[in-house]
C-alpha positions, 0 to 999 in steps of 0.5 A: 488471479489476485495480486496484492501489492504492499509497501510503505508511503512513497515506495511507489506501490500505487504507481505499480499497482496502476500499471500491473492492473493496466497491463493485465486489464484487471480492476484495482482496489486501493486501500490507500485511495480509500483512506485518502478519499476518507481524509479529504471528505472530512477536511484532514491531511493524511498525517492528521487522519492517521492520527484520528484512525489510531483512535478510531479503529472503526476507520481501519476496520471499514477500509480493510473490510471494504477492500477485502470484500471487493478483492474477494468478490473478484477473480482478477484484481490488484489490491493495493494497500498497507495491509493488502497481503495480510487481508486478501489471503489467497493472493500473489503477495508483493512488497515494494520498499525504498530507503526512507530518503528516497520515499521522502523525496518522492512524497515531497515532490508529489505533494509539493512540500519540502523534503524535511516536512515530508520526511517528518510527516512520513515518519509520524504516518509510519509510526501511527500506522505500525501501532494501529495495525499491531493493536487492532490486528496483531499485524507487524507490518515489518514482517516480510516473510509473508511476501512472494516477492520483495522489490526495491523501488530505488533500484528499479522503475515502476515500469520495470517492476510492473513488467516483472510482476506481470511475468512472475504472476504467469509462473506463480504456482502457490 
């Protein structure tokens, strides 16, 4: 089974995806980690690299193609990324979100910056991504209708969400 986990920055997708992969003994393919690695290798912050990626479609195309190829080459895999559910069609699609302030607080804590700075950078990043995905793929990331299950991570901890995904995956029939 392929399980695609998507959501905005700070929603907990990476944490949940790692837990689900571990619980099911599946491999994890993370588009976000590919993007972060590319940014680090080039000496950019995530926000800076997001702006560059808006002008250079090859970055997204490379990440999305790599993620899709890796995911589709495996029978049992957890795929994590903003476009995972859109890119890996034959998958159990999960969306995780949280209110903006909750996400900004998580990012601030994780990255050791102020809440205000984290929120500002998060908003810019989401704006860049939303424009890029529409421009490059015609995808409206605000459309949640493709997902099989949606979780609010402000209401459930990562472990609980992972457990619910694992249980739901046993009954998934689409």
